[in-house]
C-alpha positions, 0 to 999 in steps of 0.5 A: 476425512476417513481417507488416510491421505486426507487426514495427513493432508489436513494435518500438514495444512494445520502445521503450514506445510502446504506443498506436502499437504497439497500432494497428500490431498491430491493423492487422496482425490485420485481415490475419491475424486468427489470429496468436497472437503478435500477439494475445498482444502486444495483451494486453500493450499493453492492460495497459500502457495500463491497459485492463485489461478489454479485456486480460482479455477478450482473454486469456481468449479466447486461453486457450480457444483455446490452453490450454497457453500458459504466458504467457497464464496469467501474464497472467491472474495479473498481471491478477487481482493488479491487481484484488486477486484473490489466489486467482486470481493465485496459481492462475494463476501456479502453472499457468504454472509447471506449463506451463513449470517452467524459467521463473525469472521465474514463480517470481520473480513468484509470490514477489512475490505471496506477499510482498504476502500477508506469506507471507515464508518461502514468498516466499523459497522461491519466489524461491530456486527461480527463482534455482536456475534462473537465479542472475541473475534480477533479479525473483527477486533483488529478491523475495529481498532484500525477503523476507529483510528482512521476516524480519529476516535483514539480512546475507543481504539486503545480500548479495542486494542486492549481487548484484541491483545487479551484475546490474541496475546501472541498472534502475529497479525494482531500485534502487527495490526496494533503496531500500525494503529500505534504508529498512526497515533504517533506512538512509534516506540510502542509500535516497534515493540508490537512489530517485534512481537509479531515477527517473533511469531511469524518472522516472514510477515511482510505486514510486520516487516513493513511496519517495523521499517516505518517504526525505525524511520519514525525515529527521525523527527523530520520523517515522523512529521512527514509520516503524520502527513502521509497518514492524513492524506492517505486517509482521504478518499480519492475525490478529497485528495483531488480537491486538495490538489485542485486547491494547490493548483488554484494557489499556483494560478494566483502566484502566476498572476502575482508575478507575471509582471515581475522581472523573474516570472519563472520563479513561480516554478520554484513554488509550485513544484514543492507544493505539488510534491507536498500534495503528492506526498503519498507517492514519495513517502516510500522512496523517501523512506528508502533513501533514509534507510540507505544511510541507516546502519541497520535499516539498509539491510532491511531493504530489498533490491527494488527499495534500494533502487528507489531510494538511490534514485530519490537521493540522486534526483534530490542531490542534482536539484540541490547542486543545481540550485546552488549553481543557479544562485552562484552563477545566475544561469537560468538553465540550472533552475530548469534542471532543478525543476526537471529533477524534482518532477522526475522523482515520482515516475522514476522511483515508482517505475522501479517499484512496479512489477508489471513490465509494460507499466514499469517501462511507461513510468521510467519512460515518462521520468526519463523524458521529464529529466531529459527536458531539463538536461538536454532540452535547452540544446533544442529549444530556447524557451526554458519556461516552456521546458519547465512546464513540460516537466510539471505537466509530465508530473501531473499527467503521471499522477493521473495515470499512475494508479492504473499503472500499479494495477 
């Protein structure tokens, strides 16, 4: 980069001063508007500044001009992944590998995408391909350690962790990745140490901050047990999760048959709701953990506004359910049992609603949660069949889990 503006822009980019780097590069491009390297670096500046639309528009124009530049397809892949377009992300990184089959980073990144899609064997294979090209590639080592952990090959994972930290002893991403691996393996104290090291290098890393939050919460035995379950169910592919949920439903049907001729058929609701909440643990693990941190002397300061709201809603619904359970057994009025069901069923849509960014999705989630809760609180004023109102709450919860993933996108 002989242009002084390009030289300065590159130097500023190296020290993570992306706004200043972008300004310098753009000034240089006014003099040399066709300078490919500078334009490519501008794309990366836009990405770092989270101006993804500008980055994508410029990158696509460059691809049309320079269709055999592998880094542009890598950019396309990372931008597609940012907006959760997995198909495009995989196709683009595969094209980058075709154009440069000796770049270990590309194989590591492809493994990273596959890891997020729970394709653990394929992810491990891609990481191994990258390590065959460069045994010291940090990204591929991190992906390999995580994939091995997901595949429950813990000894190999620990060996890879050692290699990772040997190659990148002060790397923020490496320590954070190792922290998550240790956390999933139940070593929450070791995990906390790695998250601390990660945050020393990069105090703004959300990957490490989130890991530190989980490590703090894992000090609680109950939460640690729940976290183990959360990792277990989250590692399942979506179809297997639904097989599990269908199995729970079959148990519910069996219980319905078992009690349908008893004097209290509505009691089956008290069984199915906890089962559903157990099966849908991945939905409530975040709000539950936020609630725990709200009552932690230091942890409460690590929560942002949305997490605090989610934790408060979780606590409020659980408190309402506990109080009404006591009133039901103390006074015997069945309406209190209905409120218990509605409060528990409303937890997921309400807590997820305050966490969702998209306004329309937020309103839908909060609306569904509100309807479920109102079915218990004021429903009896308009309808005498309490069992029917309870089923409305349960159906509302199940329906939300079907559409909830779409609302998050």
